[in-house]
Every structure is written in structure tokens, then in C-alpha cells.
C-alpha positions as CSV (number, residue, x, y, z in Angstrom):
1,M,30.3,56.9,174.6
2,S,28.1,60.0,174.8
3,G,24.8,59.1,173.2
4,D,26.1,56.0,171.5
5,T,24.0,52.9,171.8
6,F,25.4,49.4,171.8
7,S,23.6,46.9,169.7
8,K,25.0,43.4,169.7
9,S,24.9,41.3,166.6
10,F,24.0,37.7,166.2
11,I,26.7,35.7,164.4
12,F,25.2,32.9,162.3
13,S,26.9,29.6,161.9
14,E,28.9,29.2,158.7
15,K,26.3,27.1,156.8
16,F,23.9,30.1,156.9
17,D,24.1,32.9,154.5
18,S,24.2,35.7,157.0
19,D,24.3,38.5,154.5
20,Y,21.2,37.2,152.9
21,L,19.5,36.9,156.3
22,F,20.4,40.4,157.3
23,D,19.1,41.7,154.0
24,L,15.8,39.9,154.7
25,Y,15.4,40.6,158.4
26,A,17.9,43.2,159.4
27,A,18.5,42.9,163.1
28,E,15.0,41.6,163.9
29,Y,16.2,38.8,166.0
30,D,12.9,38.0,167.7
31,Y,11.3,37.7,164.2
32,L,14.2,35.5,163.1
33,E,13.5,33.3,166.0
34,E,9.9,33.0,165.0
35,I,10.9,32.4,161.3
36,F,13.3,29.6,162.3
37,G,10.7,28.0,164.6
38,T,8.0,28.1,161.9
39,T,10.5,26.8,159.3
40,L,11.6,24.0,161.5
41,Q,8.0,22.8,162.1
42,Q,7.2,23.0,158.4
43,I,10.3,20.9,157.6
44,I,9.4,18.3,160.2
45,T,5.9,17.9,158.8
46,D,6.9,18.0,155.2
47,T,9.7,15.5,155.7
48,A,7.3,13.0,157.2
49,N,4.9,13.6,154.3
50,L,7.7,13.3,151.8
51,A,8.5,9.8,153.2
52,L,4.9,8.8,153.0
53,A,4.7,10.0,149.4
54,F,7.9,8.0,148.5
55,D,6.5,4.9,150.2
56,N,3.3,5.2,148.3
57,G,5.0,5.8,145.0
58,D,3.5,9.3,144.8
59,I,5.8,11.3,142.6
60,I,3.5,14.3,142.5
61,G,3.4,14.3,146.3
62,L,7.2,14.0,146.4
63,K,7.6,17.0,144.1
64,G,5.0,19.0,146.0
65,Y,6.5,18.5,149.5
66,V,10.0,19.3,148.4
67,H,8.6,22.3,146.5
68,R,7.2,23.5,149.9
69,M,10.5,23.0,151.7
70,K,12.5,24.8,149.1
71,P,11.5,28.4,150.1
72,A,11.6,27.3,153.8
73,F,15.3,26.7,153.6
74,G,15.6,30.1,151.8
75,F,13.8,31.8,154.7
76,A,16.3,30.3,157.0
77,G,19.3,31.4,154.9
78,L,20.3,27.8,154.0
79,L,20.5,28.6,150.3
80,S,22.5,25.5,149.3
81,F,19.8,23.4,150.8
82,Q,17.2,25.4,148.9
83,E,19.1,24.6,145.7
84,Q,19.3,20.9,146.5
85,C,15.5,20.9,147.0
86,S,15.1,22.6,143.7
87,N,17.3,19.9,142.0
88,F,15.3,17.1,143.5
89,E,12.1,18.8,142.5
90,M,13.3,18.9,138.9
91,Q,14.3,15.2,139.1
92,C,10.8,14.4,140.3
93,A,9.4,16.2,137.2
94,H,11.3,13.8,134.9
95,A,10.7,10.6,136.7
96,T,7.8,8.1,136.2
97,T,8.4,6.0,139.2
98,T,9.8,6.5,142.7
99,Q,12.2,3.6,142.1
100,Q,13.9,5.8,139.5
101,L,14.4,8.4,142.3
102,E,15.6,6.1,145.0
103,Q,19.3,7.3,145.2
104,E,18.2,11.0,144.8
105,Y,15.5,10.5,147.4
106,L,18.0,9.0,149.9
107,Q,20.3,12.0,149.3
108,I,17.5,14.6,149.8
109,V,16.4,12.8,153.0
110,A,20.0,13.1,154.3
111,T,20.1,16.8,153.2
112,L,16.8,17.5,154.9
113,A,17.9,15.8,158.1
114,E,21.1,17.9,158.1
115,G,19.1,21.1,157.4
116,K,16.7,20.3,160.2
117,Q,19.5,19.8,162.6
118,L,21.2,23.1,161.6
119,I,18.0,25.0,162.0
120,E,17.3,23.4,165.4
121,Q,20.8,24.4,166.6
122,E,20.6,27.9,165.2
123,L,17.1,28.3,166.7
124,E,18.4,27.4,170.2
125,R,21.3,29.9,169.7
126,L,18.8,32.6,168.7
127,K,16.6,31.9,171.7
128,E,19.6,32.2,174.0
129,F,20.7,35.4,172.2
130,N,17.3,37.0,172.5
131,A,16.9,36.0,176.1
132,N,20.1,37.9,177.0
133,P,19.8,41.4,175.7
134,I,22.9,43.5,175.6
């Protein structure tokens, strides 16, 4: 091993697009931990605001909060979740009442809950990984 350095790699869970994440962040695992933490906090806040917007019949608010979450899922490498947010955003653009969106809203809420859980789990794994170098 003369002069070779060993660099361990983080293996993302299967729901995450690891190629995409490595293209964005390379092996900056500390930065990834920060991104995942920030993303998680944004999703928590925006999910609560999304629920308030739905309860208040605020379609513009619904569209706005899901629009904010869309890139957050992309930053975390959950591209299918990003696409589902985009689909819901388009449905909001065509609706005139929140009642028209009820089924789609329930689906996006379930999607957001799953995404939040995945990011929480991956964040914990990243923290453990970063705390135990080589």
C-alpha cells in the first residue's frame, strides 16, 4: 500500500439516487450531513404549513409549499419524491377548491411522511459514518 490512501465510501439506501448525490456533492459527507439536516427541517416546516393551507382552503399556499419541497427532495437525492411534488403542484394549478384535491393531498401527505422518514434515517446513518472516520 505504499502511498495509497484509503477513503471509505458511504452507501446510500436504495430509495436515494446515489449517482446523482455523488455528482452533486462528490464525497463531501460532512456537507451531505448538513444538506440532509437542513432539508429535513424544511420538509417538517413546509409539511405543517401545507396542512394549514389545505385546512384553510388555500390552493395558492398548497402549491407554494409543495413547490418549496420539490427541490429539497432533489437536494437529498429522492428524485421520485421530487417528481411527485411536481405532479401535485401541477394538480394545484388546475384546481379551484381544495376539495377537488383531497385524494391527491392525502397521497402527497403520505409521500412527504415517507420522504421525511427516509431522510431522517439517512441523516442518522451519515452522522454515524462521519463520526467514525476510516
